C-alpha positions, 0 to 999 in steps of 0.5 A: 199817659201817666208814665215816663217815656221810655228811651232807646239810643243809638250810639253815644258809647263812652268814650262820646261826647254828644251821647252824655250830653243827650242822656243828661238833657232827656233825663232832666225834667223826670219825663224821659227814662234811658231803657235800651241802647246799642251804644257802639258798632262794637258790640263789646263797647256797647256792652260796657256803656251800657253796663256803665250806666246800670241798665239791664244787660237784656236791652243792651245791644250789639247794634241798632237793627237788633235793637229796634227789631228785639224792642218791636217784638216786646209788649207796649208795656215795656218796649222804647217809645222812641229812638235817640241818634247820636251818631257821627253824621254817615251813621244818621240814616239807616237808624232813623229810616228803619226806626220809624218804619218799624213804629218808633218816633226818633230825636236825632242830632244835628245835623238830619243826615249825610247829604240833601238825597238823604235827608229828602229820602228820610222826609219822604218816610216820615211823612209816609209813616206820620211818625214824629222826628225832631232835631236838636238844634240846641241854641233854639232851645234857649230861653231868651233866644224864645224871648227874642224870636216873640220880640220880632214875631210882634214888631218890637224892633220893626221889621227885619233889615239886617242880620249878623250871626257868627260862630267863632270856635278856635279848637282846630287851629292845629291838626286835632285830627292828627294827634288822636282826637275822636271828635276832630278825627270824624268831623274833618274826614268828609267821608264821615261828616258829609261834605261840609266842615265848619259849614256843616259842623257849626255854621248850619246852627248859625243859619239856623238860628237867623231864621228861627229868631227872625222868622225869616228864610233865607234865600240866596247866598254868596260864600267863600269857604277855606281849609286854613289849616295845612293838610285838612280836608275840608272847610275850617272856615267860612264867611257869606253874605246872606238875602232873607225873603223879605228883602233884608241882608246879613253876613254869617262867619264860622270858623273853627280855626279862630284861636282862643274862641270857645263857643262863641256863637252871637247874632244880632238883628236890626229893624227899622224900630231898634236893634237886639243882640244875643250871645250864647256864651252869656245866655241870660242875657238878651239886649235891644238897641234903640234909636231914641233911649239908652239899650235895655237889658232883659235877663233870663228868670224874671218871669213877669217880665217874659214872653210865654214862650220863654216863660215855658222854656225856663226852669228856675228864678233871676240869678240862676243861670241856665245854659247847655244842657236846659237848652238841650232838655227844652228840645227833648221836652218840647219833643216828649210833649208831642210823643204823648199827644201823637195818635195815628193818623193825626199829623203833629204839628212841631211848630206849635211843640216848638222844636227843630223837625224833619223840614229845618233837618233838610232846609240844613243840608240844603243850606251846606250844599248851597253854600259849597256850590256858591264857594264854587262857583263865579257867580256872584250869587247863588239862590238857596233852593229847598 
């Protein structure tokens, strides 16, 4: 396919945070162009957004259903190739399902859906249509996260014994949902966010990162959830113990009421030969720690010292920081390669292209459900069943 991929977008209006992130990330490598969109459930706001993006007025739609139905009728050399869904959680399932059933691939902002039931239903649609669905678990896109994953897979720190992963934020330390903050209002509303608050919003990122880097699976959780801010309808703080399928244990913390914290996602993994540490706020540094010698510092951009997966996801040489947009773009880039290689009847293996897929999405929904079940139970451990 010797052209740019054509993207349609659902959600991402003028007052959206994540919509503009997706648009910038998708455009970063010059391989994808935004050609159409239904940017808001309010047709007027959708038109205003499309106009601000200098789009063809005829391809700015008032609803996702109108967009999908109209685009399907366009000639092959004009219609969109895939749909990017960047709506609040409760509006993920329907546009994703409709897009897939009408022949369009989908990339969707985390989480996959509103509930485990919706996630499993969407997985069935993916299996039935054979189309590609990618999930933007952003932090798996960082080059040095891929370096850490490669190192563990190749035995650099030995057999994994212990995992510490935490994601502290402070932005919900006060009742922002009562102060007109749009992001806070829907993320703290169980009718729009789903059953999980902090655990659904950022805890799933932490769990996904732990599994992605280690190559292990969480098998049991022992969790505690709190709504620290008085009057909040949903958890804003989560703490838990983890068990992994190789016998390793771990600790996961996810809170949005750690005053002063920004997006301090970080992970430490210890094996029987050594350990490693990575921090999202300092993404171009990966530390290795050894029993018998000083720490080893790996820096992004040193192509001759990096693994192939890390090099493939690095755009600039040492000393030039890469971060959030680039990590997002790496997921779009991997998804785009899969879309270009897609042929009807041929199953695309997301693991080969290295992007999170519908399996990761359903697993994330099941993780939230298991944590909530654990927090509400008197039992010590709850199996994480998927």
